[in-house]
C-alpha positions in Angstrom: 0.2 -0.1 0.1 1.1 3.7 -0.6 0.7 6.5 1.4 1.3 10.1 0.8 1.2 12.5 3.6 0.8 16.3 2.8 1.4 19.6 4.5 2.9 18.3 8.0 5.5 19.8 10.0 8.1 16.7 10.1 10.1 16.4 13.3 13.0 14.4 13.4 15.9 14.6 16.4 17.7 17.6 14.6 15.1 19.5 12.1 11.7 20.8 12.4 10.5 21.9 8.7 7.2 21.1 6.4 7.5 18.7 3.8 5.7 15.9 2.3 6.2 12.0 3.0 5.8 9.6 0.5 5.5 5.7 2.0 5.5 2.8 0.1 4.8 -0.4 1.9 6.4 0.0 4.7 9.5 2.6 3.8 9.8 5.8 3.5 10.7 6.5 -0.2 10.5 10.4 -0.7 10.7 13.4 1.5 10.0 16.6 0.2 8.1 19.7 -0.7 5.1 19.4 -3.0 5.2 15.6 -3.7 2.6 14.8 -6.6 3.3 11.1 -6.6 -0.4 9.0 -7.0 -1.0 7.2 -3.8 -3.7 4.8 -2.6 -4.2 6.8 0.2 -3.6 10.8 0.7 -3.4 11.7 4.5 -3.5 15.9 5.0 -1.5 16.6 7.7 -1.9 20.4 7.7 -1.7 22.3 11.3 0.0 18.6 12.7 3.4 17.5 13.7 4.8 14.0 12.0 7.0 12.2 14.1 9.0 9.3 13.8 7.5 6.1 15.8 9.1 5.5 19.4 11.4 2.4 20.3 11.0 1.4 23.9 14.0 -0.7 24.1 13.6 -2.2 27.7 10.3 -4.2 28.2 9.0 -7.2 30.1 5.9 -8.9 28.4 5.0 -12.3 29.3 7.1 -12.3 32.4 6.4 -15.4 34.6 7.7 -15.6 38.4 6.8 -17.8 40.9 3.3 -18.8 39.2 2.4 -15.2 38.5 2.6 -13.8 34.6 2.2 -10.4 33.6 0.0 -9.3 30.3 2.0 -9.9 27.3 2.0 -8.6 23.8 -1.7 -8.2 23.2 -1.0 -4.9 25.0 1.1 -3.8 22.5 -1.8 -1.7 21.3 -1.3 0.9 23.9 2.3 1.2 22.7 1.1 2.4 19.3 -1.4 4.9 20.9 1.3 6.3 22.8 3.3 6.8 19.3 5.5 3.8 20.0 6.0 1.6 17.4 8.6 -0.4 18.2 9.6 -2.7 21.0 12.5 -4.4 22.6 11.5 -7.5 24.5 14.1 -9.2 27.1 13.8 -13.0 26.8 14.9 -15.0 29.7 16.9 -18.3 28.6 15.2 -21.5 29.0 16.8 -24.2 31.3 18.4 -26.8 28.9 17.9 -24.5 25.9 20.0 -21.9 24.0 19.6 -18.1 23.5 18.6 -18.4 20.2 16.3 -21.5 20.7 14.7 -20.0 23.7 14.3 -16.5 21.8 12.4 -18.6 18.3 10.1 -20.6 20.8 8.9 -17.2 22.7 8.3 -15.4 19.3 6.4 -18.2 17.8 4.0 -18.7 21.0 4.3 -15.3 22.2 5.0 -12.6 20.0 4.1 -13.3 16.5 0.3 -14.4 16.7 -0.6 -11.4 18.8 1.8 -8.2 18.6 0.4 -4.9 16.9 3.8 -3.1 17.2 7.3 -4.0 15.4 9.4 -5.8 17.7 12.9 -7.3 18.4 14.3 -8.8 21.3 17.5 -9.0 23.7 18.5 -12.5 25.0 19.2 -13.1 28.5 21.7 -14.9 29.7 20.0 -17.4 32.7 22.9 -20.3 32.3 26.1 -18.4 32.3 28.2 -21.3 31.1 30.8 -21.7 28.4 28.6 -23.3 26.1 26.3 -20.2 26.0 29.2 -17.8 25.9 30.4 -20.1 22.7 26.6 -19.7 21.3 27.1 -15.6 21.6 29.5 -15.9 18.5 26.7 -16.9 16.1 23.8 -14.7 17.6 24.2 -11.7 14.8 23.6 -14.3 12.1 20.1 -15.1 13.9 19.4 -11.4 14.3 20.2 -11.2 17.8 22.6 -8.2 18.5 22.4 -8.0 22.4 22.4 -10.2 25.5 21.9 -9.6 29.2 23.7 -10.4 32.3 22.7 -10.7 36.3 25.6 -9.3 38.7 22.8 -9.4 41.4 20.4 -12.2 42.4 23.2 -14.4 44.2 22.2 -17.9 44.7 19.8 -18.3 41.8 21.0 -19.7 38.5 21.5 -16.8 36.5 23.6 -14.9 38.9 27.1 -14.3 37.1 30.1 -13.7 38.5 33.0 -11.7 37.3 34.1 -14.6 35.4 31.1 -15.2 33.6 30.8 -11.5 32.4 34.1 -11.3 31.5 34.2 -14.4 29.4 30.9 -13.1 27.9 32.3 -9.8 26.9 35.3 -11.2 25.2 33.3 -13.6 23.2 30.9 -10.4 22.4 33.5 -8.2 21.5 34.7 -10.5 18.5 30.8 -10.9 17.4 30.1 -7.4 17.4 27.3 -8.2 20.3 26.6 -5.6 23.1 26.4 -7.0 26.6 23.9 -5.4 29.0 24.8 -5.7 32.4 22.4 -5.6 35.5 24.8 -4.2 37.7 24.1 -4.5 41.3 26.2 -5.5 44.4 24.7 -9.2 45.1 26.8 -10.0 48.2 26.0 -6.8 50.0 22.2 -7.2 48.5 22.0 -10.4 50.0 23.4 -9.0 53.6 20.9 -5.9 53.7 18.1 -8.6 52.3 19.0 -10.7 55.2 18.8 -8.1 57.9 15.8 -6.7 56.7 13.8 -10.2 56.7 15.5 -10.8 60.5 13.5 -7.4 61.5 10.2 -8.4 59.7 11.0 -5.2 57.1 8.9 -7.2 54.4 7.0 -4.3 52.9 7.9 -2.8 49.4 10.0 -0.1 50.8 12.5 -2.2 52.4 13.3 -3.3 48.7 14.8 0.0 48.0 16.3 -0.3 51.7 18.2 -3.4 50.7 20.1 -1.7 47.7 21.5 1.5 48.7 22.9 3.7 45.8 26.3 3.4 45.6 29.0 6.3 44.2 31.1 3.7 42.8 29.1 0.4 42.7 28.7 -2.3 40.2 28.6 -0.1 37.7 32.2 0.8 37.9 33.3 -3.0 38.3 30.9 -3.6 34.9 32.7 -0.9 33.3 36.4 -2.4 34.6 35.7 -5.7 33.1 34.2 -4.2 29.7 37.9 -2.1 29.8 39.4 -5.6 30.5 37.6 -7.1 27.2 37.4 -3.9 25.5 34.2 -4.5 24.3 30.7 -2.5 24.5 28.4 -3.0 27.8 25.2 -1.2 28.4 24.3 -0.7 32.3 20.6 -1.4 32.2 19.8 -1.7 35.8 22.0 -0.7 38.5 22.4 0.6 42.0 24.8 3.4 41.2 24.0 7.3 40.8 25.1 6.8 37.1 22.3 4.4 35.4 23.5 4.5 31.9 27.1 3.9 30.3 28.7 2.7 26.9 32.3 1.6 27.6 
């Protein structure tokens, strides 16, 4: 289907100007003044702003935890209504399966049948083993360019120590994969959580108490590991003052 949007004010990351937009299929093929192509649908956007769709790169749909499951891709119509046209979902690696296999199955069952927005996936490493780190090298060929590891959650299978994170960073550097790190100090949190539990402090407020802000916390350690591995890493959840960083 072809669409011609006329007389709108186009907003980009760097510019604001009046022009027409011609779309063929799902691709913008021309932008300019007074475009005269024939289109199956013509939209008069006079007096309106025309903006690119937003990208929400951190979503958790269909997330299972202790028998509870959040709503899934059937809710992406809400994103569309708010101007977000692409979402990037975190997919937790299933026990006994690789990252790509888990994502392919998740897409087939949870996303493809009901998604109303464009979407992509981050692979979440829940089995930080040499076999999984070896798989990282083949992920870009399957359209997967990011993986995530957890420095937090001591005692759970997907907790990654420094050795695991460093191995993942090294494998990712050669493959061109970005490593996302949930950067919290698992040992400190474990001590503080047990202190709160011992005092009967189980209300939501104490979740924050057990995760104090650090001026040089786990994101600094993650940054150092990234420097050693000379790789790209993104801190997507941390208990330091600086939430995001690229090395």
